[in-house]
C-alpha positions as CSV (number, residue, x, y, z in Angstrom):
1,X,147.8,104.4,55.6
2,X,150.1,105.3,58.4
3,X,152.9,107.9,58.1
4,X,156.4,106.8,58.9
5,X,158.7,109.0,61.0
6,X,162.2,109.5,61.1
7,X,164.4,110.8,64.0
8,X,162.5,113.4,66.6
9,X,163.4,116.9,66.0
10,X,162.3,120.0,67.7
11,X,162.8,123.6,66.6
12,X,162.0,125.9,69.0
13,X,162.6,130.1,69.3
14,X,162.6,131.4,73.1
15,X,161.1,134.7,73.3
16,X,160.6,134.9,77.1
17,X,162.8,138.3,78.2
18,X,162.9,139.6,74.6
19,X,163.0,143.2,74.2
20,X,159.6,144.2,72.5
21,X,159.0,147.8,70.6
22,X,155.3,147.6,71.4
23,X,153.0,146.2,74.3
24,X,149.6,146.2,73.2
25,X,150.1,142.3,71.8
26,X,149.9,139.3,74.0
27,X,153.5,138.1,74.4
28,X,154.8,135.0,73.1
29,X,157.2,133.1,75.4
30,X,158.3,130.3,73.1
31,X,156.9,128.8,69.8
32,X,158.1,126.0,68.1
33,X,157.5,123.3,65.6
34,X,158.2,119.5,66.3
35,X,158.5,116.7,63.9
36,X,158.3,112.9,65.3
37,X,156.8,113.8,68.5
38,X,155.6,110.9,70.7
39,X,152.5,111.2,72.3
40,X,152.6,108.3,75.0
41,X,149.9,106.8,76.6
42,X,149.4,107.2,80.2
43,X,147.2,104.9,82.5
44,X,146.3,107.9,84.7
45,X,145.6,111.3,84.2
46,X,148.5,113.7,83.3
47,X,148.7,117.6,83.7
48,X,149.8,120.1,81.4
49,X,152.9,122.3,82.2
50,X,151.9,125.7,83.9
51,X,151.7,127.4,81.0
52,X,149.0,128.2,77.9
53,X,149.8,126.3,75.3
54,X,147.8,126.6,71.6
55,X,149.2,123.2,69.6
56,X,148.3,122.5,66.0
57,X,148.8,118.7,65.6
58,X,149.5,118.6,61.8
59,X,150.0,114.9,61.2
60,X,150.0,111.5,62.8
61,X,150.7,108.1,62.2
62,X,147.4,107.4,63.5
63,X,144.0,108.8,61.8
64,X,141.6,109.4,64.8
65,X,142.9,110.5,68.5
66,X,140.6,110.0,71.5
67,X,142.0,112.4,74.3
68,X,140.2,113.9,77.3
69,X,141.3,117.3,78.7
70,X,139.6,118.3,82.0
71,X,137.1,115.5,81.5
72,X,135.6,116.0,78.2
73,X,136.6,113.6,75.9
74,X,137.3,114.8,72.2
75,X,137.8,112.4,68.9
76,X,139.8,114.4,66.6
77,X,141.3,113.6,63.0
78,X,144.3,115.2,61.4
79,X,145.3,118.1,61.4
80,X,143.5,119.6,64.6
81,X,144.0,122.3,67.3
82,X,144.2,121.9,71.0
83,X,144.5,124.1,73.9
84,X,146.7,123.0,76.7
85,X,145.0,125.1,79.5
86,X,147.9,125.5,82.3
87,X,147.8,122.4,85.0
88,X,144.9,121.0,82.8
89,X,144.1,117.4,83.4
90,X,144.9,114.9,80.4
91,X,144.5,111.6,79.6
92,X,145.7,109.9,76.1
93,X,144.7,106.3,75.4
94,X,147.2,105.1,72.7
95,X,150.9,106.0,71.4
96,X,151.2,108.0,68.7
97,X,153.8,109.8,66.3
98,X,152.9,113.3,65.2
99,X,153.9,116.5,63.7
100,X,152.9,119.8,65.4
101,X,153.2,123.3,65.9
102,X,152.7,124.8,69.4
103,X,152.4,128.3,70.9
104,X,153.3,129.1,74.4
105,X,152.0,131.9,76.9
106,X,152.2,132.5,80.0
107,X,149.6,131.1,82.4
108,X,148.0,134.6,83.3
109,X,146.9,135.0,79.4
110,X,144.4,132.2,80.0
111,X,142.0,135.2,81.0
112,X,142.3,137.4,78.4
113,X,142.2,135.1,75.7
114,X,138.6,133.8,77.0
115,X,137.4,137.6,77.5
116,X,138.6,138.2,73.9
117,X,136.8,135.1,72.7
118,X,139.6,132.9,71.6
119,X,138.9,130.1,74.0
120,X,135.3,129.2,75.3
121,X,134.4,126.0,76.4
122,X,136.0,123.8,73.1
123,X,139.2,122.9,73.9
124,X,139.8,121.0,70.7
125,X,138.6,121.0,67.0
126,X,139.2,119.9,63.7
127,X,140.9,122.6,61.3
128,X,141.8,122.7,57.4
129,X,145.3,124.0,56.7
130,X,144.2,126.6,54.7
131,X,146.3,129.2,52.8
132,X,146.8,131.6,55.3
133,X,147.0,129.3,57.9
134,X,149.9,127.6,56.1
135,X,151.3,130.6,55.3
136,X,151.9,132.0,59.2
137,X,153.3,128.7,59.9
138,X,155.6,128.8,57.3
139,X,156.8,132.4,58.0
140,X,157.2,132.0,62.0
141,X,159.5,128.8,60.9
142,X,161.5,130.9,58.6
143,X,161.7,133.5,61.6
144,X,163.5,130.9,63.8
145,X,166.4,131.3,61.5
146,X,166.5,134.8,62.1
147,X,166.4,135.8,65.5
148,X,168.4,139.0,65.5
149,X,166.3,141.0,63.2
150,X,164.9,144.0,63.9
151,X,161.4,143.7,65.8
152,X,161.9,139.7,65.9
153,X,159.7,139.7,68.7
154,X,156.9,142.2,68.0
155,X,156.6,140.3,64.7
156,X,156.6,136.8,66.3
157,X,153.4,138.3,68.8
158,X,151.4,139.4,65.7
159,X,151.9,136.5,63.6
160,X,151.3,134.1,66.4
161,X,148.0,135.9,67.2
162,X,146.9,136.3,63.4
163,X,147.3,132.5,63.2
164,X,145.3,132.1,66.4
165,X,142.5,134.3,64.8
166,X,142.3,132.2,61.8
167,X,142.4,128.9,64.0
168,X,139.0,130.2,66.1
169,X,137.8,131.9,63.1
170,X,137.7,128.3,61.6
171,X,136.1,126.8,64.6
172,X,133.2,129.3,64.7
173,X,132.7,129.0,61.3
174,X,132.5,125.2,61.2
175,X,130.4,125.2,64.1
176,X,127.9,127.7,62.3
177,X,124.6,126.4,60.3
178,X,125.5,128.5,57.8
179,X,128.8,126.8,56.9
180,X,127.3,123.8,55.7
181,X,125.0,125.7,53.7
182,X,127.5,128.2,52.3
183,X,130.1,125.0,51.3
184,X,127.3,123.4,49.4
185,X,126.7,126.7,47.2
186,X,130.7,126.8,46.5
187,X,130.8,123.2,45.2
188,X,127.7,124.2,42.9
189,X,129.6,127.9,42.0
190,X,132.3,125.3,41.2
191,X,130.1,123.2,39.1
192,X,128.9,126.3,37.1
193,X,132.1,127.8,36.5
194,X,133.4,124.5,34.9
195,X,130.3,123.4,32.9
196,X,128.5,127.3,32.4
197,X,128.2,125.6,28.5
198,X,126.5,122.3,29.5
199,X,123.0,121.5,29.6
200,X,122.4,119.7,33.1
201,X,119.5,119.0,35.5
202,X,119.7,121.8,38.1
203,X,117.4,120.5,40.3
204,X,119.9,117.1,40.3
205,X,122.9,119.4,41.2
206,X,120.7,121.1,44.0
207,X,119.5,117.7,45.6
208,X,123.0,116.3,45.2
209,X,124.6,119.2,47.2
210,X,121.5,119.0,49.8
211,X,119.6,121.3,49.1
212,X,115.8,121.3,47.9
213,X,114.7,123.9,45.3
214,X,113.3,126.4,48.0
215,X,116.2,125.9,50.0
216,X,119.1,126.0,47.5
217,X,117.4,129.5,46.2
218,X,116.8,131.1,49.4
219,X,120.8,130.5,50.4
220,X,121.6,131.6,47.0
221,X,120.4,135.0,47.4
222,X,122.5,135.4,50.7
223,X,125.5,135.5,48.1
224,X,124.2,136.7,45.0
225,X,121.9,139.4,43.6
226,X,121.7,137.6,40.3
227,X,120.0,134.3,39.3
228,X,122.2,131.0,38.7
229,X,121.0,131.1,34.9
230,X,121.7,134.8,34.6
231,X,125.5,133.6,36.7
232,X,126.1,131.0,34.2
233,X,125.2,133.5,31.2
234,X,127.8,135.8,32.6
235,X,130.3,133.5,32.5
236,X,129.4,132.6,28.8
237,X,129.4,136.1,27.7
238,X,132.7,136.8,29.9
239,X,134.2,133.7,27.7
240,X,132.5,135.2,24.5
241,X,134.9,138.6,25.2
242,X,137.7,136.5,25.4
243,X,137.2,134.6,22.4
244,X,136.1,138.1,20.4
245,X,139.2,139.6,21.7
246,X,141.9,137.0,21.0
247,X,141.2,135.3,18.9
248,X,140.0,135.3,14.5
249,X,137.0,132.7,15.4
250,X,133.8,133.9,13.9
251,X,130.6,135.0,15.6
252,X,128.9,131.9,14.5
253,X,131.9,129.6,15.4
254,X,131.5,131.6,18.7
255,X,128.1,131.0,19.0
256,X,128.8,127.3,18.3
257,X,131.4,127.0,21.0
258,X,129.5,128.5,23.4
259,X,126.6,126.3,22.5
260,X,123.8,129.1,21.9
261,X,121.0,128.0,20.0
262,X,122.1,130.5,17.0
263,X,124.4,133.1,16.1
264,X,121.4,135.2,16.2
265,X,120.3,134.4,19.6
266,X,123.9,134.6,20.8
267,X,124.3,138.4,19.2
268,X,120.9,139.1,21.1
269,X,122.2,138.2,24.6
270,X,125.5,139.5,23.8
271,X,124.1,142.9,23.1
272,X,121.8,142.8,25.7
273,X,124.2,142.5,28.6
274,X,127.1,144.6,26.7
275,X,125.0,147.4,24.9
276,X,127.1,146.3,21.8
277,X,126.8,143.7,19.2
278,X,130.0,140.8,19.3
279,X,131.2,142.6,16.0
280,X,131.3,145.8,17.4
281,X,132.9,144.7,20.8
282,X,135.8,143.2,18.7
283,X,136.6,146.2,16.4
284,X,136.8,148.3,19.7
285,X,139.0,146.0,21.2
286,X,141.3,145.7,18.1
287,X,140.9,149.8,17.5
288,X,142.4,150.2,21.1
289,X,145.4,147.7,20.2
290,X,146.4,150.2,17.1
């Protein structure tokens, strides 16, 4: 479904020539956000302005964008990050309307960002608007309304650099083979967190998430020092502690709620992990409240 756009709006902050208290950070010359920006097609190639721009294209009237930067063609969904090198050659084949957030630096900063690893051969990559990325964009947007606050330019330089670091870390993480394994392990852990009391075939869960049994346990061990079975048992015992502390449910009822085969087995597992019986744990907690 295409997004509906209203009128064009450009909110910008000019920082060129603004006084700084520190000179250690790369200095932004302008940043801003545009809603309803029209990306018009060019039958022939065009060239970027003589500035270094980092552009976060947040949303668009089209789902996919095909474009060419310095002879390299990219096909991106939204949101994505685009680096516009100074005077770089660009070709866009379709007309789109989009919402963007951008940061401009002087052209000479291109070498600095290459040396620091912010810029490599990849000029455009898909991103996710993670909580950190969204928070930094929101802070920079809010700052546009407070241009005379002390240290404004320094804060803008710092937050823009933090935003770029987050975007680049996302690019490097996504390009790493380990990224896919960690994402799949996350999905399995999320399933454990929701279904730790249920009986389910672990092999099926492993297979659905793209692992063989051996590759799953190998990748699991990179993140956890305990087995999946013990991880789920910890979740059950943690819930048992909450029920013992906050409710008057009997030991037998708690064992039943957490789907232990018997109250005796529940007490045995609890004592092995907590060095006390469930009843002793409840009494200790309640004595502290008196």
